[in-house]
Residue frames as a rotation matrix with the C-alpha (Angstrom) as fourth column:
MET 1
-0.866 0.480 -0.139 18.82
0.499 0.811 -0.307 3.99
-0.034 -0.335 -0.942 10.71
ASN 2
-0.564 0.792 0.234 15.13
-0.458 -0.536 0.709 4.64
0.687 0.293 0.665 10.05
LEU 3
-0.912 0.396 -0.105 12.54
0.288 0.438 -0.851 4.35
-0.291 -0.807 -0.514 12.84
GLN 4
-0.508 0.836 0.209 8.74
-0.088 -0.291 0.953 4.41
0.857 0.465 0.221 12.48
TYR 5
-0.903 0.378 -0.204 6.30
0.251 0.078 -0.965 5.29
-0.349 -0.922 -0.165 15.09
ILE 6
-0.513 0.819 0.259 2.51
0.423 -0.022 0.906 5.15
0.747 0.574 -0.335 14.46
GLY 7
0.479 0.808 -0.343 0.19
0.766 -0.194 0.613 7.58
0.429 -0.556 -0.712 16.23
LEU 8
-0.628 -0.660 0.413 0.75
0.202 -0.651 -0.732 10.65
0.752 -0.376 0.542 18.21
ASP 9
-0.424 0.420 -0.802 -0.49
0.901 0.285 -0.327 11.82
0.091 -0.862 -0.499 21.60
GLU 10
0.359 0.493 -0.793 -0.99
0.619 -0.761 -0.193 15.53
-0.699 -0.421 -0.578 21.36
ILE 11
-0.188 -0.399 0.897 -0.79
0.869 -0.493 -0.037 18.50
0.458 0.773 0.440 19.02
LYS 12
0.461 0.226 -0.858 -0.23
0.632 -0.763 0.138 21.98
-0.623 -0.606 -0.495 20.31
GLY 13
0.615 -0.223 -0.757 0.29
-0.488 -0.861 -0.143 24.56
-0.620 0.458 -0.638 17.52
PRO 14
0.456 -0.531 -0.714 3.45
-0.813 0.079 -0.577 23.57
0.363 0.844 -0.396 15.62
LEU 15
-0.599 -0.686 0.413 4.40
-0.800 0.517 -0.304 20.89
-0.005 -0.513 -0.859 18.15
ILE 16
0.504 0.652 -0.567 3.40
-0.481 0.757 0.442 17.24
0.717 0.050 0.695 18.14
PHE 17
-0.161 -0.506 0.847 4.04
-0.980 0.183 -0.077 14.92
-0.116 -0.843 -0.526 21.14
LEU 18
0.288 0.156 -0.945 4.70
-0.457 0.889 0.008 11.27
0.842 0.430 0.327 21.07
ASP 19
0.435 -0.148 0.888 4.94
-0.855 0.241 0.459 8.79
-0.282 -0.959 -0.022 24.05
ASP 20
0.610 -0.232 0.758 6.98
0.030 0.962 0.270 5.55
-0.792 -0.142 0.594 24.34
VAL 21
0.924 -0.367 -0.108 9.69
-0.180 -0.168 -0.969 6.74
0.338 0.915 -0.221 21.93
GLU 22
0.625 -0.767 0.145 13.27
0.157 0.305 0.939 5.36
-0.765 -0.564 0.311 22.10
ASN 23
-0.088 -0.902 0.423 16.49
0.738 0.226 0.636 5.88
-0.669 0.368 0.646 20.38
VAL 24
0.587 0.294 0.754 15.78
0.649 -0.728 -0.221 9.46
0.484 0.620 -0.618 19.19
GLY 25
-0.419 -0.878 -0.233 18.32
0.906 -0.388 -0.170 12.32
0.059 -0.282 0.958 19.41
TYR 26
0.277 0.395 -0.876 17.77
0.461 -0.854 -0.239 15.91
-0.843 -0.338 -0.419 20.27
GLU 27
0.048 -0.116 -0.992 17.48
-0.615 -0.786 0.062 18.14
-0.787 0.607 -0.109 17.17
GLU 28
-0.767 -0.273 0.581 17.10
0.204 0.754 0.624 15.03
-0.608 0.597 -0.523 15.01
MET 29
-0.632 0.509 -0.585 15.23
-0.770 -0.499 0.398 15.64
-0.089 0.702 0.707 11.74
VAL 30
-0.586 0.513 0.627 12.03
0.173 0.835 -0.522 13.72
-0.792 -0.197 -0.578 11.28
GLU 31
-0.885 0.383 -0.264 9.58
-0.370 -0.235 0.899 12.98
0.282 0.893 0.349 8.56
ILE 32
-0.609 0.739 0.290 5.90
-0.195 0.215 -0.957 12.82
-0.769 -0.639 0.013 9.40
ARG 33
-0.929 0.354 -0.106 3.50
-0.007 0.271 0.963 10.98
0.370 0.895 -0.249 7.06
LEU 34
-0.621 0.762 0.186 -0.09
-0.696 -0.426 -0.578 11.84
-0.361 -0.488 0.795 7.43
SER 35
-0.241 0.585 0.775 -3.12
0.051 0.805 -0.591 9.53
-0.969 -0.103 -0.223 6.95
ASN 36
0.779 0.602 -0.175 -3.88
-0.090 -0.168 -0.982 11.18
-0.620 0.781 -0.077 3.58
GLY 37
0.624 -0.599 0.501 -0.31
0.781 0.505 -0.369 10.41
-0.032 0.621 0.783 2.26
SER 38
0.706 -0.425 0.566 1.08
-0.126 -0.863 -0.490 13.96
0.697 0.275 -0.663 2.61
VAL 39
0.195 -0.783 -0.590 4.50
0.901 0.381 -0.208 14.45
0.388 -0.491 0.780 4.28
ARG 40
0.901 -0.112 0.418 5.69
-0.233 -0.940 0.250 17.07
0.365 -0.322 -0.873 6.79
HIS 41
0.062 -0.960 -0.272 9.10
0.434 0.271 -0.859 17.72
0.899 -0.064 0.434 8.14
GLY 42
0.868 0.250 0.429 10.14
-0.223 -0.576 0.787 18.56
0.443 -0.779 -0.444 11.64
ARG 43
-0.238 -0.966 -0.104 12.77
-0.132 0.138 -0.982 18.32
0.962 -0.219 -0.160 14.34
VAL 44
0.346 0.281 -0.895 12.94
0.786 0.434 0.440 16.86
0.512 -0.856 -0.071 17.85
VAL 45
-0.038 -0.322 0.946 13.03
-0.244 -0.915 -0.321 19.89
0.969 -0.243 -0.044 20.22
GLN 46
-0.168 -0.124 0.978 12.54
-0.976 -0.117 -0.182 18.11
0.137 -0.985 -0.101 23.56
ILE 47
-0.111 0.047 -0.993 13.00
-0.080 0.995 0.056 14.75
0.991 0.086 -0.107 25.08
ASP 48
-0.191 0.120 0.974 11.58
-0.970 -0.174 -0.168 13.78
0.150 -0.977 0.150 28.50
GLY 49
-0.201 0.046 0.978 12.13
-0.407 0.905 -0.126 10.21
-0.891 -0.423 -0.163 29.15
LYS 50
-0.653 0.032 0.757 10.23
0.579 0.665 0.472 8.33
-0.488 0.746 -0.452 26.48
ARG 51
0.581 0.813 -0.040 8.12
0.639 -0.486 -0.597 11.48
-0.505 0.321 -0.801 25.51
VAL 52
-0.644 -0.756 0.119 9.32
0.673 -0.485 0.558 13.62
-0.364 0.440 0.821 22.69
ALA 53
0.448 0.690 -0.568 8.17
0.231 -0.703 -0.672 16.92
-0.864 0.170 -0.474 21.28
ILE 54
-0.378 -0.489 0.787 8.61
0.873 0.097 0.479 17.56
-0.310 0.867 0.390 17.51
GLN 55
-0.109 0.335 -0.936 8.38
-0.131 -0.938 -0.321 20.93
-0.985 0.087 0.146 15.99
VAL 56
0.114 0.253 0.961 6.70
0.857 0.463 -0.224 20.60
-0.502 0.849 -0.165 12.59
PHE 57
-0.771 -0.535 -0.345 7.95
0.277 -0.770 0.574 23.06
-0.573 0.347 0.742 9.96
GLU 58
-0.815 0.558 0.155 4.87
0.020 -0.241 0.970 22.86
0.579 0.794 0.185 7.74
GLY 59
-0.294 0.751 0.591 1.28
-0.876 -0.459 0.146 23.47
0.381 -0.475 0.793 8.95
THR 60
-0.998 0.050 0.038 -0.21
0.021 0.833 -0.553 20.99
-0.059 -0.552 -0.832 11.52
């Protein structure tokens, strides 16, 4: 199943944070599409209720 979330709430180094996220699992792989069309990959490293942290493998 593919889920899409638009926008992010915070960037701290290689981590991005999103709020109001549902149906996501710990260590799930993600694809991040930037506004310029480029793609980054990452992994869910923390879930706190509906807030998730994603570690981005390429530069943020």
